[in-house]
C-alpha positions as CSV (number, residue, x, y, z in Angstrom):
1,M,-164.4,2.5,138.1
2,F,-160.5,2.7,137.7
3,V,-158.4,1.8,141.0
4,A,-154.9,1.9,140.9
5,D,-152.3,1.5,143.2
6,L,-149.7,4.0,144.1
7,D,-145.7,2.6,145.2
8,G,-144.8,0.9,142.1
9,T,-147.8,1.7,140.2
10,L,-149.1,5.1,139.7
11,L,-145.6,6.4,141.8
12,N,-142.6,6.4,139.5
13,E,-139.2,5.0,140.1
14,H,-139.0,8.3,142.0
15,G,-141.8,8.0,143.9
16,E,-143.2,11.1,142.0
17,V,-146.1,10.9,139.6
18,S,-145.4,12.0,135.9
19,A,-146.7,14.1,133.5
20,S,-148.0,11.0,131.5
21,A,-149.9,9.9,134.4
22,L,-151.5,13.1,135.0
23,A,-152.8,13.1,131.9
24,A,-154.5,9.6,131.9
25,I,-156.1,10.6,135.2
26,E,-157.6,13.2,133.3
27,R,-158.7,11.3,130.6
28,L,-160.8,8.9,133.0
29,R,-162.1,12.2,134.4
30,R,-163.0,13.5,131.0
31,R,-164.7,10.4,130.6
32,G,-166.8,9.8,133.8
33,V,-164.5,7.2,135.3
34,Q,-164.1,7.2,138.8
35,F,-160.8,7.3,139.1
36,I,-159.6,5.7,143.0
37,P,-156.5,5.3,144.7
38,A,-155.8,2.5,146.9
39,T,-152.9,1.8,149.0
40,G,-150.9,0.3,152.0
41,R,-150.6,3.8,152.8
42,S,-152.3,5.8,155.4
43,L,-153.7,9.2,153.9
44,P,-151.2,11.4,156.1
45,E,-148.2,9.3,154.2
46,C,-149.9,9.9,150.9
47,Q,-151.8,13.3,151.3
48,H,-148.8,14.8,148.8
49,V,-149.9,12.2,146.4
50,M,-153.4,13.2,146.6
51,E,-152.6,17.0,146.5
52,A,-150.4,16.4,143.1
53,I,-153.2,14.8,141.6
54,G,-156.2,16.9,142.3
55,Q,-158.3,13.9,144.4
56,Q,-161.2,15.3,145.2
57,G,-163.4,12.1,146.0
58,L,-162.4,8.5,147.5
59,M,-159.6,7.2,148.2
60,I,-158.8,3.4,150.0
61,A,-155.7,3.5,152.3
62,A,-154.1,1.1,155.2
63,G,-154.6,-1.7,152.4
64,G,-158.3,-1.6,152.6
65,A,-159.0,-0.8,156.1
66,L,-160.0,2.9,155.8
67,V,-161.9,4.6,153.1
68,H,-161.5,8.4,152.7
69,E,-163.2,11.2,151.5
70,T,-160.2,13.2,150.3
71,R,-161.4,16.8,150.3
72,R,-162.5,16.6,153.8
73,G,-160.1,13.5,155.0
74,S,-163.0,11.9,156.7
75,V,-163.7,8.4,156.7
76,V,-166.2,6.7,154.6
77,L,-165.4,3.3,155.4
78,R,-163.2,1.9,158.6
79,R,-162.5,-1.4,159.4
80,P,-160.1,-1.6,162.5
81,I,-159.1,-4.7,164.6
82,A,-161.0,-5.9,167.7
83,A,-158.9,-4.7,170.9
84,D,-158.3,-8.4,171.9
85,L,-156.6,-9.7,168.8
86,V,-154.4,-6.6,168.0
87,A,-153.2,-7.6,171.9
88,R,-152.7,-11.4,170.0
89,L,-150.9,-10.1,167.2
90,V,-148.8,-8.2,169.5
91,E,-147.2,-11.2,171.5
92,V,-146.9,-13.4,168.5
93,V,-144.9,-10.7,166.9
94,S,-143.0,-9.6,169.9
95,R,-141.9,-13.3,170.6
96,H,-139.8,-13.3,167.3
97,G,-137.9,-10.3,168.6
98,H,-139.3,-7.7,166.4
99,L,-140.8,-3.8,167.3
100,V,-144.5,-4.0,166.5
101,H,-146.3,-1.1,164.3
102,L,-149.9,-0.7,164.9
103,L,-151.3,1.5,162.5
104,Q,-153.6,3.6,164.1
105,D,-156.9,5.5,162.4
106,H,-155.7,9.1,162.6
107,T,-159.2,10.7,162.6
108,V,-159.7,9.4,166.2
109,S,-156.2,8.4,167.4
110,P,-153.7,11.1,168.8
111,H,-150.9,9.5,166.7
112,D,-150.2,7.8,163.6
113,Y,-148.5,4.9,165.0
114,L,-148.0,2.5,168.7
115,M,-144.5,1.0,168.2
116,I,-144.6,-1.4,170.6
117,G,-141.4,-3.0,171.8
118,E,-138.1,-1.4,173.3
119,Q,-136.2,-2.4,170.1
120,A,-134.0,0.3,168.2
121,F,-136.0,1.8,164.9
122,D,-134.2,-0.1,161.5
123,P,-132.9,1.9,159.1
124,A,-136.6,1.7,156.6
125,T,-138.3,2.5,159.7
126,A,-136.2,5.5,160.8
127,W,-136.3,7.0,157.1
128,W,-140.2,6.6,156.7
129,F,-140.9,8.6,160.1
130,D,-138.0,11.5,158.9
131,T,-139.4,11.4,155.4
132,L,-143.2,11.5,156.0
133,P,-145.8,13.6,158.2
134,V,-146.9,11.2,160.7
135,T,-146.3,10.7,164.6
136,F,-145.7,8.2,166.6
137,Q,-145.8,7.1,170.4
138,R,-143.2,4.5,171.2
139,I,-144.6,2.5,174.5
140,G,-142.7,-0.7,175.9
141,S,-145.3,-3.5,176.0
142,I,-149.0,-3.7,175.3
143,A,-149.6,-4.0,178.8
144,E,-149.1,0.1,178.9
145,V,-151.4,0.9,175.9
146,D,-154.7,3.0,177.1
147,A,-156.8,1.7,174.2
148,L,-156.3,-0.5,170.9
149,H,-159.6,-0.2,169.3
150,H,-158.5,2.4,166.7
151,T,-155.6,0.4,165.2
152,V,-156.7,-0.8,161.8
153,R,-153.1,-2.6,161.4
154,V,-150.7,-4.6,162.8
155,G,-146.8,-5.1,161.4
156,T,-143.4,-4.8,161.6
157,V,-140.6,-4.7,159.4
158,A,-137.2,-6.0,159.2
159,L,-133.7,-6.0,156.9
160,G,-133.7,-9.0,154.8
161,D,-136.5,-11.6,154.3
162,E,-136.9,-13.0,157.6
163,L,-140.6,-12.3,158.3
164,G,-141.8,-15.4,156.5
165,V,-141.5,-17.6,160.0
166,V,-143.0,-14.7,161.6
167,A,-146.3,-14.6,159.0
168,D,-146.3,-18.7,159.4
169,D,-146.7,-18.1,162.9
170,V,-149.3,-15.5,162.7
171,A,-151.2,-18.0,160.1
172,A,-150.9,-20.6,162.8
173,S,-152.0,-18.9,165.9
174,L,-155.1,-17.0,164.4
175,G,-155.9,-18.5,161.3
176,E,-159.0,-17.3,159.4
177,L,-159.1,-14.3,162.3
178,V,-156.9,-12.7,160.2
179,N,-155.5,-11.6,157.0
180,V,-151.6,-11.6,157.1
181,Q,-149.2,-10.6,154.4
182,H,-145.2,-10.2,153.6
183,W,-143.1,-8.8,150.7
184,P,-140.1,-6.5,150.1
185,A,-140.5,-3.1,150.5
186,L,-139.2,-1.4,147.4
187,T,-139.3,2.0,147.8
188,A,-137.5,1.8,151.5
189,E,-135.0,-0.6,149.5
190,K,-134.0,2.4,147.4
191,A,-134.1,5.3,149.6
192,I,-131.9,3.4,152.4
193,A,-129.4,0.6,150.0
194,T,-130.8,-2.5,152.2
195,K,-133.5,-5.0,151.4
196,T,-136.5,-4.6,153.2
197,H,-138.9,-7.0,154.3
198,L,-142.7,-5.8,155.7
199,L,-145.6,-7.8,157.4
200,E,-149.0,-6.5,157.5
201,T,-151.7,-8.1,159.6
202,F,-155.1,-7.2,159.2
203,A,-159.0,-8.1,160.2
204,A,-160.3,-10.9,158.0
205,K,-161.6,-10.2,154.8
206,V,-159.8,-6.5,154.7
207,S,-158.0,-5.8,151.7
208,K,-158.2,-3.4,148.7
209,W,-160.6,-5.6,146.6
210,T,-163.0,-6.1,149.6
211,S,-162.9,-2.2,149.9
212,V,-163.6,-1.7,146.3
213,A,-166.4,-4.2,146.1
214,A,-168.2,-2.6,149.0
215,L,-168.0,1.0,147.0
216,A,-169.0,-0.4,143.8
217,A,-172.1,-2.1,145.6
218,L,-173.4,0.8,147.0
219,E,-172.6,3.0,144.0
220,G,-174.2,0.1,141.6
221,I,-171.2,-0.5,139.6
222,C,-170.5,-4.2,138.7
223,R,-167.6,-6.3,138.5
224,D,-167.0,-5.8,134.4
225,E,-166.9,-2.0,134.8
226,I,-164.0,-2.3,137.3
227,A,-160.5,-2.1,136.3
228,A,-157.3,-2.2,138.7
229,V,-153.8,-1.6,138.1
230,G,-151.3,-2.6,140.7
231,D,-147.8,-4.5,141.1
232,G,-147.3,-5.9,144.4
233,L,-148.7,-8.9,146.5
234,N,-151.2,-6.4,148.8
235,D,-152.7,-6.1,144.9
236,L,-153.3,-9.6,144.0
237,E,-157.2,-9.9,145.3
238,L,-157.6,-6.7,143.3
239,I,-155.8,-7.6,140.2
240,R,-157.1,-11.1,140.2
241,E,-160.9,-10.4,140.9
242,A,-161.4,-6.8,139.0
243,G,-163.2,-7.2,135.8
244,L,-160.0,-5.5,134.1
245,G,-156.8,-6.3,136.2
246,I,-153.7,-5.2,135.0
247,A,-150.2,-6.1,136.1
248,M,-147.6,-3.4,135.9
249,G,-144.0,-4.5,134.1
250,N,-142.4,-4.3,137.5
251,A,-145.2,-6.6,139.5
252,D,-144.7,-9.3,141.3
253,P,-144.8,-12.5,139.5
254,R,-147.7,-14.1,141.2
255,I,-149.4,-10.6,140.5
256,T,-148.9,-11.0,136.6
257,A,-150.7,-14.7,136.6
258,V,-153.9,-13.6,137.7
259,A,-153.8,-10.5,135.6
260,R,-155.8,-10.3,132.1
261,A,-153.7,-7.7,131.1
262,R,-149.8,-6.5,131.4
263,V,-148.6,-3.0,130.7
264,A,-144.9,-1.2,130.7
265,T,-143.1,-1.0,133.8
266,N,-143.7,2.5,136.2
267,A,-140.4,3.9,135.1
268,E,-142.0,3.3,131.1
269,D,-145.3,5.1,131.6
270,G,-147.3,1.9,132.4
271,F,-150.1,3.4,134.5
272,A,-150.8,6.0,131.3
273,E,-150.8,2.5,129.0
274,A,-152.9,0.6,131.8
275,V,-155.4,3.6,131.2
276,D,-155.3,3.3,127.7
277,R,-156.3,-0.1,127.9
278,A,-158.8,0.4,130.5
279,L,-160.8,3.2,128.2
280,H,-160.6,1.3,124.9
281,A,-161.9,-2.3,126.5
């Protein structure tokens, strides 16, 4: 099994799949290695990537909260956040003055996102919704939401590095009930020329790695037969726990610190190099 992050890893600096990356995926498939994309995006947010690479099997979406069978878009594994916990997360994020983004399981919800609050969209959020085929519903307060049980991620976006204090508040308020992460959104920064920060919160023990481990267990694949490559903080557990964890040359230093190998950047065919490292390991 070869697991790959998308942004900053499989996708190059232009947000595209290069010819060398496509050829590398084909090498995996010819060798009988299962290729699994694993991303923080929802399936609608990366459907164009799945089509570009001809993905016919599984993919991990929403940071591990959903696993899809890509041919039909059906859900193989779903790990939503409990409705009462969603409400508590909204309260914590809202008290810091941020618009709250509730990512929904699009296969059962009429909208991809519920946006809670009266604040205007920041430039990164406006760019995201203008660029990708996703729908959203604006809601003034959590009290106006009829159902929260389709929520797989609670988050927000801010300009500048100001979400660390929010993440600390979430961790202090809800502790081991949640998995909270925050980091710069480099793709948005390049697109809108501003420094953008993301905060993403999932149910406890939801991550790319725990989804990979669940799939591997079902298929009788051991840890030593799993290679993974990534660059961002939502890849940390994945890179640390895989039999062969590979950091991209553009990876966060905390990813490089736990990786067993390092390759070139996503602008320099690093993904193809990672595939070849795995095939010759």
